[in-house]
C-alpha positions in Angstrom: 0.0 0.0 0.0 1.4 3.4 -0.9 0.2 7.0 -0.4 -1.1 8.6 2.8 -3.9 7.8 5.2 -7.5 8.4 4.2 -10.6 8.7 6.4 -11.7 5.0 5.9 -8.3 3.6 6.9 -8.0 5.9 9.9 -11.4 4.8 11.2 -10.4 1.1 10.6 -7.1 1.5 12.5 -8.8 3.3 15.4 -11.5 0.5 15.7 -8.9 -2.3 15.4 -6.7 -1.0 18.2 -9.6 0.2 20.4 -9.0 4.0 20.1 -12.0 6.3 20.6 -10.9 9.9 20.2 -11.1 11.8 23.4 -11.4 15.5 24.2 -9.2 15.0 27.3 -6.2 14.2 25.1 -7.3 16.7 22.4 -7.5 13.9 19.8 -8.8 15.2 16.5 -7.2 13.1 13.8 -6.4 14.6 10.4 -8.1 12.6 7.6 -7.1 14.7 4.6 -3.9 13.8 2.8 -3.7 17.0 0.9 -3.7 19.0 4.1 -0.9 16.9 5.5 1.2 17.5 2.5 0.4 21.2 2.6 1.6 21.5 6.2 4.8 19.6 5.4 5.4 21.9 2.5 4.7 25.0 4.6 7.4 23.8 7.0 10.0 23.6 4.2 10.9 20.1 5.2 13.8 18.8 3.1 15.4 15.3 2.5 18.2 16.3 4.9 15.8 17.0 7.8 15.1 15.1 11.0 11.5 15.9 11.5 9.9 16.0 15.0 6.1 15.5 15.4 4.3 15.8 18.7 1.1 13.8 19.1 1.1 11.9 15.8 -2.1 10.1 16.6 -2.8 7.5 13.9 -0.1 8.8 11.6 -1.6 11.0 9.0 1.0 13.7 9.2 3.7 11.2 10.1 3.4 9.5 6.7 3.5 12.9 4.9 6.8 13.6 6.8 8.2 10.2 5.8 7.6 11.1 2.2 10.2 13.9 2.5 12.4 13.9 5.6 15.5 11.7 6.1 14.2 10.6 9.5 11.1 11.2 11.7 10.8 11.2 15.5 7.4 11.3 17.1 6.3 11.8 20.7 3.0 10.0 21.5 1.5 9.7 25.0 -1.0 7.0 24.0 0.7 3.6 24.1 -1.8 2.0 21.6 -1.2 4.7 19.0 2.6 4.7 19.6 2.7 0.9 19.1 0.7 1.0 15.9 2.7 3.8 14.1 5.6 1.6 12.8 3.1 -0.9 11.4 1.2 1.9 9.6 4.5 3.2 8.1 5.4 -0.3 6.9 2.0 -0.9 5.3 2.5 2.3 3.4 5.9 1.1 2.2 8.0 3.4 4.3 11.1 2.0 6.1 10.1 1.8 9.8 13.8 2.2 10.6 13.4 5.9 9.6 10.7 6.3 12.3 11.6 6.7 16.0 8.6 6.5 18.4 9.0 8.0 21.8 6.1 6.9 24.1 5.9 9.7 26.6 4.1 12.9 27.6 5.4 15.8 25.6 5.2 18.0 28.7 8.0 16.0 30.4 10.3 15.1 27.5 13.7 16.6 28.0 15.8 14.5 25.5 15.3 12.7 22.3 17.3 9.8 20.7 18.0 12.0 17.7 18.5 15.8 17.2 15.4 17.2 15.4 15.8 20.0 12.8 12.2 20.8 12.0 9.0 20.6 14.1 5.7 19.7 12.4 2.7 19.0 14.6 -1.0 19.1 15.1 -0.9 20.2 18.8 -3.6 19.3 21.3 -5.7 22.4 21.9 -5.4 22.4 25.7 -1.5 22.3 25.9 -0.4 23.8 22.6 1.3 26.9 23.9 3.3 25.3 26.8 4.3 22.4 24.5 5.5 24.6 21.7 7.5 26.9 24.1 9.0 23.9 25.9 10.2 22.3 22.7 11.7 25.5 21.4 13.5 25.8 24.8 14.7 22.2 25.1 15.7 21.5 21.5 17.9 24.2 20.1 18.6 22.2 17.0 15.0 22.9 15.8 15.6 25.6 13.2 12.0 26.0 12.1 8.5 24.5 12.1 4.8 24.7 11.5 2.2 23.8 14.1 -1.5 23.4 13.7 -3.3 24.9 16.7 -6.7 26.4 17.6 -7.1 29.6 15.6 -7.5 31.6 18.8 -4.1 30.3 19.9 -2.6 30.9 16.5 -3.7 34.5 16.7 -2.0 35.0 20.0 1.2 33.3 19.0 1.6 35.5 15.9 0.2 38.7 17.4 2.1 42.0 17.4 2.1 44.7 20.1 -1.0 46.8 20.4 -3.4 44.1 19.1 -6.1 42.5 21.3 -4.5 39.1 20.8 -1.0 40.2 21.9 -0.1 38.7 25.2 2.3 36.4 27.2 2.5 33.7 24.5 3.2 36.3 21.8 6.2 37.7 23.6 7.6 34.5 25.1 7.7 32.8 21.7 9.9 35.6 20.3 12.6 34.7 22.8 13.6 31.9 20.5 11.9 32.5 17.1 10.1 34.8 14.7 6.5 33.8 14.5 4.0 34.2 11.6 0.6 33.0 10.5 0.7 30.2 7.8 -3.0 30.0 6.9 -6.1 28.2 8.1 -7.5 24.7 7.8 -11.1 23.6 7.5 -12.8 21.8 10.4 -13.9 19.1 7.9 -10.3 17.7 7.7 -10.6 16.3 11.2 -12.2 13.2 12.7 -14.1 13.8 14.8 -14.9 17.3 13.6 -14.0 19.8 16.3 -16.2 22.7 17.3 -13.3 25.2 16.9 -11.4 26.5 14.0 -7.7 25.7 13.4 -4.8 27.6 11.9 -1.2 27.1 11.1 1.7 29.0 12.8 5.2 29.0 11.4 8.3 29.8 13.4 11.9 30.4 12.3 14.5 30.2 15.0 17.0 32.9 15.8 19.6 33.1 18.6 17.9 33.2 22.1 17.5 36.7 23.5 19.7 36.0 26.5 20.9 33.3 28.9 18.6 31.1 31.0 18.7 33.3 34.1 17.7 36.3 32.1 15.0 34.3 30.4 13.5 33.3 33.7 13.6 36.9 35.0 12.1 38.2 31.7 9.3 35.6 31.7 8.4 36.6 35.2 8.1 40.2 34.2 6.0 39.2 31.2 3.7 37.0 33.4 3.1 39.9 35.8 2.6 42.4 33.0 -0.2 40.4 31.4 -1.8 38.9 34.6 -4.1 41.9 34.6 -3.5 43.4 31.2 -5.4 46.6 31.7 -3.1 47.7 34.6 -0.3 50.1 34.0 3.1 48.6 34.3 3.9 50.3 37.6 0.9 48.6 39.1 1.2 45.3 37.3 4.9 44.9 38.4 4.5 46.3 41.9 4.7 42.8 43.5 7.9 42.0 41.6 9.7 45.2 42.7 8.2 45.6 46.2 5.7 48.3 45.6 4.4 50.7 42.9 7.1 53.4 43.5 10.1 51.1 43.2 8.4 49.4 40.2 8.0 52.8 38.6 11.6 53.7 39.2 12.8 50.4 37.8 10.7 50.7 34.7 11.8 54.3 34.1 15.5 53.2 34.5 14.8 50.6 31.8 13.8 53.4 29.5 10.1 52.5 29.5 7.1 54.7 30.5 5.7 53.2 33.7 2.2 54.3 32.7 2.2 52.0 29.6 0.6 48.6 29.6 2.3 45.3 28.7 0.4 45.0 25.4 2.5 47.9 24.1 5.9 46.5 24.7 8.3 44.3 22.7 10.5 41.6 24.1 13.6 43.9 24.3 11.5 46.3 26.6 10.7 43.4 28.9 14.3 42.3 29.0 15.4 45.9 30.0 12.9 45.9 32.8 14.0 42.4 33.9 17.6 43.6 34.0 16.6 45.9 36.8 15.7 42.8 38.9 19.3 41.8 39.0 20.6 45.1 40.5 
């Protein structure tokens, strides 16, 4: 058998291994081969790449990656799905030796048996942001990627300062990469059909904005700034700096207006404020 998975085969595999898609694990399986190939193309996957996929499910996107990438490593929490993936690859005439399956929770994975170069994934809606940020942090060999997430999440990840969607995820992601929108996908490509829209987000890695200590300080400033986003910075950061007055002094020393709100600042502004924490 060649080609990619279709809806009928996906349902057959799920029934055979006893998988009933659950909302708890965010399981909405992609049943459209053209969409899978489009995502892989959007990610600029090449024959030299080691592709990383998180939550491969029944393998729709996995097979599309195997068509192009030198090697594919997947992280799958469901043992039944993880065990079936090599068999699915073999049935579709892909060498299962090119596929590495890591059976684990993506939120605790700190190491992989290979060094991935590109990330392509349909991320579960409930953990998409922390998973994406975690993998950008833990795996610096990832040079780029495309993830499919809930459209609302995609809007936040790709948002720019001043927009209603700009927030903590928008700023934190730019610590490691440039983020951009890469289009939308129809609900009909999933089984079961979700009750939310999905979109693609592309990232291209750059050098991290600072060392790990500075990242932790900066992310703390970001979290406080957006915890109550309508507050002025001097109020939002008062807990961090021990009061509104010292917060105002620190923000001013960083070259930022303390009456501004977090939604107006870029990552370098948050870094300058975080530098005042180390004094």
